C-alpha positions in Angstrom: 70.2 91.7 140.7 67.0 90.3 141.1 63.7 92.0 141.3 61.9 90.9 144.2 57.9 91.5 145.6 54.7 90.3 144.3 54.5 92.8 141.3 57.5 91.2 139.6 56.3 87.6 140.4 55.5 85.1 137.8 51.9 84.6 139.0 51.3 88.7 138.8 53.3 89.5 135.6 51.5 86.6 133.5 48.2 87.1 135.3 48.0 90.5 133.4 49.3 89.0 130.1 46.5 86.4 130.5 43.7 88.9 131.2 44.8 91.2 128.4 45.4 88.4 126.1 41.9 87.1 126.7 40.3 90.6 126.3 42.3 91.0 122.9 41.1 87.4 121.8 37.6 88.1 122.7 37.6 91.3 120.8 39.2 89.6 117.9 36.1 87.2 117.7 33.7 90.0 117.8 35.6 92.0 115.2 35.6 88.6 112.9 31.9 88.4 113.4 31.3 91.9 112.4 33.5 91.4 109.3 31.0 88.5 108.3 28.3 90.3 109.0 29.2 93.2 106.6 30.1 90.5 103.9 26.6 89.1 104.0 25.3 92.8 104.1 27.7 95.3 102.7 25.3 98.1 103.3 24.3 97.3 106.6 25.0 98.9 109.7 26.8 97.4 113.2 25.7 97.9 116.7 28.5 99.8 117.3 27.7 102.6 114.8 27.0 105.6 116.9 27.7 108.5 115.1 30.0 109.9 112.3 32.9 109.6 114.5 32.3 106.3 116.4 31.6 104.1 113.5 32.9 100.2 113.2 31.6 99.9 109.7 33.7 102.7 108.2 36.5 101.4 109.7 35.8 97.9 108.5 35.1 99.2 105.0 38.5 100.4 104.9 41.7 99.0 103.3 43.5 99.0 106.6 41.0 96.4 107.8 42.4 93.9 105.5 46.1 94.4 104.6 47.1 91.2 104.2 46.5 89.7 100.7 47.4 86.6 99.1 46.3 84.9 95.7 44.1 87.7 95.2 42.1 87.3 98.3 42.0 89.7 101.4 42.3 88.2 105.0 40.8 90.6 107.8 43.1 91.6 110.6 40.9 89.9 113.1 41.3 86.5 111.8 44.9 87.0 112.5 44.3 88.4 115.9 42.4 85.3 116.8 45.6 83.4 115.9 48.1 85.5 117.7 46.2 86.3 120.8 45.6 82.4 121.2 49.4 82.0 121.1 49.8 84.8 123.9 46.8 83.1 125.9 49.1 79.8 125.8 52.4 81.7 126.7 50.7 83.4 129.9 49.5 79.9 131.2 52.9 78.6 130.8 54.4 81.6 132.8 51.6 81.2 135.3 53.0 77.6 135.9 56.5 79.2 136.5 58.2 77.7 133.7 61.3 79.1 132.6 61.3 78.9 128.8 64.3 78.6 126.5 65.8 81.9 125.9 65.1 81.7 122.3 61.5 81.4 122.9 61.2 83.9 125.4 63.0 86.5 122.7 60.5 85.5 120.1 57.5 85.8 122.2 58.5 89.3 123.3 59.3 90.2 119.5 55.6 88.9 118.7 54.2 91.2 121.5 56.3 94.0 119.9 55.1 93.4 116.3 51.5 93.2 118.2 51.6 96.4 119.7 53.3 98.6 116.9 50.7 97.2 114.5 47.5 98.0 117.0 49.0 101.4 117.2 49.5 101.8 113.4 45.9 100.8 113.2 44.8 103.8 115.6 46.9 106.3 113.7 45.2 105.1 110.6 41.8 105.2 112.3 42.2 108.5 113.8 43.8 110.4 111.2 43.0 108.7 107.8 39.7 106.9 108.0 38.9 109.6 110.6 36.6 107.0 112.4 36.9 105.2 115.9 35.8 101.5 116.3 35.3 100.8 120.0 36.3 97.3 119.8 39.3 98.5 118.0 40.0 100.7 120.8 39.7 98.3 123.1 42.0 95.9 121.4 44.5 98.7 121.2 44.5 99.3 125.0 44.5 95.6 125.7 47.5 94.9 123.5 49.4 97.8 125.1 48.7 96.3 128.6 49.7 92.7 127.1 53.0 94.2 125.9 54.1 96.1 128.9 53.3 92.8 131.1 55.1 90.5 128.5 58.0 93.1 128.8 58.1 92.9 132.7 57.8 89.1 132.7 60.3 88.6 130.2 63.0 90.6 132.2 61.8 89.6 135.8 61.1 85.8 135.0 62.9 84.8 132.3 65.7 86.9 132.8 66.2 88.3 129.6 68.4 90.3 128.8 70.8 89.5 131.5 73.3 92.0 133.2 71.0 94.9 132.4 71.2 97.6 135.3 69.2 100.2 133.5 66.1 97.6 132.9 66.4 96.7 136.7 66.2 100.4 137.9 63.0 101.0 135.6 61.3 97.8 136.9 62.7 98.4 140.7 61.2 101.9 141.0 58.0 100.8 138.9 58.6 103.3 136.1 56.7 100.8 133.9 53.7 101.9 135.4 54.6 105.6 134.7 55.1 104.6 131.2 51.5 102.8 131.0 49.7 106.1 132.2 51.6 108.3 129.8 50.7 105.9 126.6 47.0 105.9 127.6 46.9 109.6 128.5 48.7 110.2 125.1 45.9 108.0 123.3 42.8 109.8 125.3 44.4 113.3 124.2 44.8 112.2 120.9 41.1 111.4 120.4 40.0 114.4 122.5 42.0 116.8 120.7 41.0 115.3 117.4 37.5 114.9 117.8 36.4 116.9 120.7 32.8 117.4 121.2 32.1 115.5 118.0 32.6 112.3 119.7 29.0 112.6 121.3 27.3 114.3 118.4 
């Protein structure tokens, strides 16, 4: 069984991956620049510090913003974001060239996307429920990472044919159920923010 139609083509699926990855890469650069700004002026504020809830500084000063430590040094998450998203941009360009990559490469790429989206979602839960502050740039990174992963999953099955002989996935994409899953994910994220903070977002 083979998916047909423009929405299942390499051009469309990998174009979404590319756009989402470029957005995520841009956000990673912004977050890296803000990390350096806070390093120079630890008590300063950032342009996206709006109120007690919408505050990039509160998130940036948390331990969750630098979970990788080595030889006594902490490395901001955004630095790794630059490296990872550069790889996804390259993968998207390869896909747009209609190249069928080795199965191990397709599997490794999908696993990388899965790790990225799980990590971004975990950071969102930490931001919303533990730090209790929201960073607009981090929220944009969360959304773009989800778009990236959903499109990458689509491309992995429709273009790279991995996994093979999976009727369930064929039905899933043939009926465009992935679009419904996209909608549900973003509605859940928005609902969490609204129910958790409500009017205090704009206070």
